[in-house]
C-alpha positions in Angstrom: -86.3 -80.2 -33.1 -87.9 -77.2 -31.3 -88.3 -73.8 -32.9 -86.5 -70.8 -31.5 -88.8 -68.1 -30.2 -88.3 -64.9 -32.1 -87.7 -62.1 -29.5 -89.3 -58.7 -30.0 -87.9 -55.6 -28.4 -89.9 -56.0 -25.2 -88.3 -59.4 -24.7 -84.7 -58.1 -25.1 -82.5 -57.7 -22.1 -82.7 -54.1 -20.8 -79.1 -53.4 -21.6 -79.6 -54.3 -25.2 -82.5 -52.0 -25.8 -80.5 -48.8 -26.2 -78.8 -50.3 -29.2 -82.1 -51.0 -30.9 -83.3 -47.5 -29.9 -80.3 -45.9 -31.5 -80.8 -47.9 -34.7 -84.5 -47.1 -35.0 -84.6 -43.5 -33.7 -81.1 -42.2 -34.0 -78.4 -41.4 -31.3 -80.1 -38.1 -30.4 -83.1 -40.0 -29.0 -81.0 -41.7 -26.3 -80.3 -40.4 -22.8 -76.7 -40.0 -21.6 -77.1 -43.1 -19.5 -78.3 -45.1 -22.5 -75.4 -44.0 -24.5 -72.9 -45.0 -21.8 -74.8 -48.3 -21.4 -74.0 -49.1 -25.1 -70.3 -48.4 -24.4 -70.2 -50.8 -21.4 -72.5 -53.5 -22.8 -73.5 -55.0 -19.6 -74.0 -54.2 -15.9 -73.5 -56.4 -12.9 -75.6 -58.9 -11.0 -77.7 -56.3 -9.3 -77.9 -53.6 -12.1 -78.5 -53.5 -15.8 -76.1 -51.5 -17.9 -78.5 -48.6 -18.0 -79.0 -48.6 -14.3 -75.3 -48.8 -13.7 -74.8 -45.9 -16.1 -77.4 -43.8 -14.3 -75.6 -44.5 -11.0 -72.3 -43.4 -12.5 -73.8 -40.2 -13.8 -75.5 -39.5 -10.5 -72.1 -39.3 -8.8 -71.1 -36.4 -11.1 -74.5 -34.7 -10.9 -75.4 -35.9 -14.3 -72.8 -33.6 -15.8 -70.9 -35.1 -18.8 -68.2 -32.4 -18.5 -67.5 -33.5 -14.9 -67.4 -37.2 -16.0 -64.9 -36.2 -18.6 -62.6 -35.1 -15.9 -62.6 -38.5 -14.2 -59.9 -41.1 -14.6 -60.3 -44.8 -15.4 -59.5 -45.5 -11.7 -62.6 -43.6 -10.7 -64.8 -45.6 -13.1 -63.3 -48.9 -12.1 -64.5 -48.3 -8.5 -68.0 -49.1 -9.7 -69.0 -52.8 -9.6 -69.3 -54.0 -13.1 -66.8 -51.5 -14.6 -63.5 -53.2 -15.4 -60.5 -51.7 -17.1 -61.8 -52.3 -20.7 -65.2 -50.6 -19.9 -63.5 -47.7 -18.2 -61.2 -47.1 -21.1 -64.2 -47.2 -23.5 -66.0 -44.5 -21.5 -62.9 -42.3 -21.3 -62.1 -42.7 -25.0 -65.6 -41.8 -26.0 -65.6 -38.6 -23.9 -62.2 -37.7 -25.3 -63.5 -38.1 -28.9 -66.4 -35.8 -28.0 -64.0 -33.1 -26.9 -61.9 -33.5 -30.0 -64.9 -33.4 -32.3 -65.9 -30.1 -30.7 -62.4 -28.8 -31.0 -62.2 -29.7 -34.7 -65.6 -28.1 -35.4 -64.9 -24.8 -33.7 -62.4 -23.4 -36.3 -62.9 -24.2 -39.9 -62.3 -20.5 -40.5 -59.4 -20.4 -38.1 -60.0 -16.7 -37.4 -60.5 -14.9 -34.1 -63.1 -12.2 -34.2 -63.6 -11.8 -30.5 -63.1 -13.2 -27.0 -65.8 -15.9 -27.6 -63.9 -17.3 -30.6 -60.7 -17.6 -28.5 -62.7 -19.2 -25.6 -64.4 -21.6 -27.9 -61.0 -22.7 -29.2 -59.5 -23.4 -25.8 -62.5 -24.7 -24.0 -62.3 -28.3 -25.3 -58.6 -28.4 -24.5 -58.6 -26.9 -21.0 -62.2 -27.0 -19.6 -62.0 -30.5 -18.2 -58.5 -30.6 -16.9 -57.8 -31.2 -13.2 -54.5 -29.1 -13.4 -53.7 -25.7 -14.7 -52.1 -25.0 -18.0 -51.0 -21.7 -19.6 -51.3 -21.4 -23.4 -50.4 -18.9 -26.0 -52.2 -18.2 -29.3 -50.3 -16.5 -32.1 -52.2 -14.4 -34.7 -51.2 -12.6 -37.9 -52.4 -9.2 -38.9 -55.7 -10.6 -40.2 -56.3 -12.3 -36.8 -55.8 -15.7 -38.4 -54.3 -18.3 -36.0 -50.7 -19.1 -36.8 -50.0 -21.4 -33.9 -50.8 -22.3 -30.3 -48.5 -23.8 -27.7 -48.4 -24.5 -24.0 -46.0 -22.4 -22.0 -46.4 -23.9 -18.5 -48.3 -26.5 -16.6 -49.2 -26.7 -12.9 -50.3 -23.2 -12.1 -49.1 -19.7 -12.7 -48.3 -19.0 -9.0 -46.0 -22.0 -8.8 -44.5 -21.7 -12.3 -42.0 -19.3 -13.8 -43.5 -18.0 -17.0 -40.7 -17.6 -19.6 -41.7 -14.4 -21.3 -38.6 -14.7 -23.5 -39.8 -18.1 -24.9 -43.2 -16.5 -25.7 -41.6 -13.6 -27.6 -39.1 -15.9 -29.3 -42.0 -18.1 -30.7 -44.0 -15.0 -31.7 -41.1 -13.4 -33.6 -40.1 -16.6 -35.3 -43.7 -17.2 -36.5 -44.0 -13.5 -37.5 -47.0 -13.0 -35.2 -48.6 -9.6 -34.9 -50.6 -10.3 -31.8 -51.0 -12.9 -29.1 -53.8 -14.1 -26.9 -53.0 -15.6 -23.5 -55.1 -18.4 -22.0 -55.1 -20.5 -18.9 -57.7 -22.5 -17.0 -59.0 -22.5 -13.5 -59.7 -26.2 -12.5 -61.5 -25.0 -9.4 -64.1 -23.3 -11.5 -63.4 -19.9 -9.8 -64.0 -17.3 -12.5 -61.9 -14.5 -11.0 -58.5 -13.3 -12.0 -55.9 -13.7 -9.3 -53.1 -11.2 -8.5 -50.7 -13.7 -10.2 -52.9 -13.6 -13.3 -52.8 -9.8 -13.4 -49.1 -9.6 -12.8 -48.1 -12.1 -15.5 -50.5 -10.5 -18.0 -48.9 -7.1 -17.4 -45.4 -8.5 -17.6 -46.1 -10.2 -21.0 -47.9 -7.2 -22.4 -45.1 -4.8 -21.5 -42.4 -7.1 -23.0 -44.5 -7.7 -26.1 -45.0 -4.0 -26.7 -41.3 -3.5 -27.0 -41.3 -6.0 -29.9 -44.4 -4.3 -31.5 -46.5 -7.3 -30.6 -50.0 -6.7 -29.2 -51.5 -8.8 -26.4 -55.2 -8.8 -27.5 -56.6 -10.7 -24.6 -56.1 -13.1 -21.7 -58.8 -15.7 -21.4 -59.5 -17.7 -18.2 -61.3 -21.0 -18.9 -63.6 -22.7 -16.5 -66.1 -25.5 -16.9 -68.5 -24.2 -19.7 -67.6 -20.6 -18.9 -64.8 -18.1 -19.3 -63.8 -14.5 -18.6 -61.9 -12.2 -20.9 -59.5 -9.6 -19.7 -60.3 -7.5 -22.7 -64.0 -7.6 -22.2 -63.6 -6.8 -18.5 -61.2 -3.9 -19.2 -58.3 -5.5 -17.4 -55.7 -5.1 -20.1 -55.2 -1.4 -19.6 
């Protein structure tokens, strides 16, 4: 009976090496492509898992945030990526977003525009559609609640100011922060953005509720109405 040859790392299939690298050096030592290769396990007849992962990343300019915006249909267009592999990639990227979201606020307190932007960025930064959210705060600027008020774009959606104030009053909020995203990445407030901000601010003032800010979220960037002097 012949003896099995013991394989060393150099003899391993290329797609298996990222796993050994993670075990020996830790996850931080791996490239984005190597991490994705671990998720998909194998490539196709022409490419190893690492090579296939590099090609996928190339189509999104090696930007994981951009990859996080893609659907399973986009991923399945690559030879070697079936439904199961596509789901694994999407699930892993979603976990990354949720981890960031969970880490942002152990204190649950807003001290400035960056805190509000950091809170909403994981929720809105990678979306392909527009959503409008409200954050309710108490007198100590502690977050009481957040909720979505509309989906699909401010210009095409009627923002129900009454619903915003109803929720704020019921939760005994002293102030609110408005937030929506610009999927296009354009970091400039539109006329519709300015008008709805003014409308909500004027209505809230009557109820002795302060609009502290309106944050517009883009991909890894934001603008603050308060910081830009646009709340006056």
